[in-house]
N, C-alpha and C positions, 0 to 999 in steps of 0.2 A: 730250512724250507722257506720259500718266498711265494706268497700268493698275491697277485694284483688283479683287481676286478677291472674288466675292460668292456664297457658298453658305452659307446659315444653316441650322443644324439646328432641329428634329429631328421627324420625323413617322414613326410606326411604319408598317410595310408595305413593299412593294417600292419601292426608290429613295427611301425616306423621308428619307435623308440630304440629298437635293437640295431638299427643300421645307421652308419655315419652319413652325413649329408653329402650330396654330390659335389664334386669339385667344380668350380666355375669353369666355363668353357674357355678354350684357348682364344687368343685374339681373332677378330674377324679377318678373313682372307683379304690380303691387300697386295697391290703391286710391289715387287715384280713377280711374286710367286703365285698369287691367286689366279686360278683358271688355267694354269699350265698343265701339260701332261705330267703327272706326278712321278712316274717311274721310267727310267731309261737304262737299258742293260746292253752289253755288247763287249767286243774285244777292244783293247786299248790300241789306238792307231799307232803304227810304227813311227809315224812322223813326229809323235810327241815323246818318244823315248828320250829320257834324260831331262825333259822339261819339268817345271814345277807343276804340282797336281792341280793348282787352280786354273792352269791353262786348259786342262781337260774339262773342268766344270764350265769354263767360258765357252769352249767349243760346243758343248752340249746345250747350253742355255742361251747364248748370245748376250749374257749379262756383261756389265763393265768389269774392270779389274777388281775394284773394291768389293762389289757384290759377289763376284766369283770367289774371292778369298773368304768372305764371310760365310758363304755356303759350305765351303770345305771345313772351315773351323767349327761350324755348327754340327758337323757329323753326318752330312748328307751324301758324301762320296765314299763309296767302299771300293777298294782295290783288292782283287783276288780274295774276296770273302772276308776282308778285315776292314774295319772303319779306318779312314785316313783323316786325321784331325789337323795335319800340318799342311797348310797351303803351299809351302815351299818345298815339301818333300819331292824328290825326283821320281818321275814316273818310270816304271820298268815295263816288262812284258806281262801279258795276262788279260784279265777281264775286269770290267767296271760295273758298278751299279750306282746310279744317281737317283735319289728319292727326294723330291722337292717338298719342303714343309709349306703347306698352303698358307699358314699363318705367319710366314716370314722367319727370320733368324733371331728373334728376340727371346731372352730368358724371362719367362713370366711366372715360373713356379719356384717357390722356396719352401723349405721345411717350416712347419708350424711347431715351434718348440713345445707348445702345450700338448702335442700329440706324441712326444717322446715318453713312452711308458716306463722305460728303464734304460739306464746307461751306466757302464763301468769301464774298466780298462780293457775288457775283452769283448764285450757284446753291447749292442744297442737294440732295443725293441721299439719299433715305431708303429703307431696306429695309422696305417696308410689310408689316404683319402681314396674314395672311388674315382675312377676315370683318370688316374695317373699311372704311368708305367713304373714298374719296379726298377727297371734299368733302361739303358739307351735303346732306342728304336732306330730302324735304318735311316730315318730322315731327321733325327734329333737326338743329340748326345747329352743334352743339358737339362731338359724339363722332365726329369724323372727323380725318383726318391734317392737312388744311390748317388747320383751326381749332386743333387741338392744337399744331401746329408754330408757329403765330402766338402762342399763349400761351407757349410755351417760349422763343421768340426775342424776343418783344416787338416784332416787325416785321409789316408788312403784306406778305404774300406772295401769289404767284400760281402756280397749277398750270401747268406747261408742257404736261402731258398728263395723262391719267387712267387708272387701273386700276379694273376692276370690283371691287366690295367683296370678293368671294370670292377674287380673285387676289392673291397675295403678290408681293413683289419690288420692283425698283428703280423709284422714283417721283421725277421731277425737278420741283423747285420753283424759281421765279425770285424773287430777293430784291428786285429793283427793276423799274420800268417798262421801262427800256431793255433789260434782260436778257430780260424777258418778251416784248417786241416782237420781238427778234432770234430768240429761240427759237421763237416762233410762226411766223415766216417760214421758219425752218429745217425745222420739222415740215411745214408746208404744201408746201414745195418738195421734200420727200423726202430731205432731207440729214441726217436723224436716223435711225440704225439701231437696231432693237430685236430682241431675241431672247427666246424664252420656252421653258420646259420644260413639256411637257404629258404626263400619263399618260392613255392611251387604252385603252378596253375592246377585247377581241378579240385574236386571234392575230397574230403578227408578219406584216406584209404581204410580198408577193413583190417589193417594190421597196425601194430604199434612199433614193431622193430622189423627191419629187413636188411639182410646183407646181400648186396649186389656184387656179383662176380661177372666180369666181361673181359674181352680182349680189346685193347685200344690200339688202333693202327692209324697211319696217315696215308691217305690215298688221294691222288690228284690235288695235292695241296691242302686237304681238309682232314681233320681228325674225325674218327668214327668209332663207335663201340658195337661189338657183336658178340654172340655167344661163343664162337670158336673161329679158328682160322689164324692166319699170320698176324702177328702183333704182340703186344706185351700184356701179360695178365694184370688185372687190376681188381681191387676189392675195396668197397666202401660200405660201412655200416650206417644205416639211416634209422633215426628215431623220430616218430611223430610227436611234436610238442603241443600244437594247438591248430585250430582252424578258425578263420574269420573272413567274412565277406568274400567267400569263394576262393581263398588262397590258403595253403597249408604251410605252416612253419615246421621245417625239419632241422634236426641236429644231424650233421654229417661228420663221420669220423673215417677219413681215408686211411686204409691200412697199407696202401701202396702210394707212390707219388708220381702218377702219370699226368701228362699235359691235359688240362681241361677235364680231369677225372670226374669231379663231382657234377659238373655241368653235363658231361656225356652220360653219366650213370642215371641221373634223374630223367634225362631225355629218353634213355634206353628203356626205362620202365613206364614211359608215357606221362611223365610229370616234369616237363621242362621248367627251368627257373624263370620267374617273372623277369621280363626285360632281356632275356638271352635270345636275341633274334637269330643268332647263328644256329642254335639248336632247338628252335621251335617256340620260344617264349616271345610271342608277338606283340605284347603290350609295349606302348611307346614310352618306356621309362628305362632307366639304367638297370644293369644286372643286379638283382637283389641277392647277393652272395657276400657273406662277411666271415673273415677268419677271426673267430671269437675266442679261441683257446690255443695255447702253445705250452708244451711241457718238454723239458730237456735237462740234461746234466750240464752244469756250467763247465765250459771248456778249461777254465783255469783252476777252479776250486773243487770241482766234482759235485758241488751242491745241487740238489734238485730244484729247478726253477719252474714255477707254475704260474702261468698268466691266464686270466680269464676264468678263474675258479667259480664255483666249486668243481673239483676234478674227481672223478671216480677213483 
């Protein structure tokens, strides 16, 4: 058995010692991308059939040859719902999506090796910074944890699960295909346990423990939680840890793995997470949600791995 304590400093405010520091902001918007219409979608013009993909980027933006090629290589052009990173790839039929990174095409994020909590030949556990995506986003294939960890290790890695960009904490990556497959099965069968710390608005509730069950669905491009109806069943156990200065610290243990589950469940019971503006947390700070615990069987040895103890 392995137990690794995982509490990284430092954020000002109540319970700040339990949350990692915010990541520095991306570079300031600058020409030629700053101020442009960020998203363009449509059908690929027949006139470009067989042409290199950078020609489509150029047609859509009016940028010169070099800038158009940079934009494609950065991961901003998607063809038929798949990212196209090769500026010279021949264009076929179908649809496109172009998402412009307002901060340009520079790589500004790299792994902090001091935040690598654990590494062996099968798995890596990384203490993800707040405000960084776990994987590529539609406008940027490089400034995320997966891509940066691949640059750092020189390996082809796979995410075993994902954290929202705003959420900090323990992120599990698989080093090889077999480990990825076994971890995927473990997640799907509920054999991986996760714990989160969340700061919620409002006074301390009159309960110590509460299990929230709801249906999570996506409607009109947004996720929502409701008591019943179409969607996926979701369950989270919440435990009150403490209250200070008008915010409550919860331990959250998701028993299912739905998109935005903890954020939606706390908003569902009228206690949105501090900084979670999408679901009612209107304070002008980042989302105060941290993945503080992770427990799973090692995909190579079968050994029980525990991070962020003590674990019940």
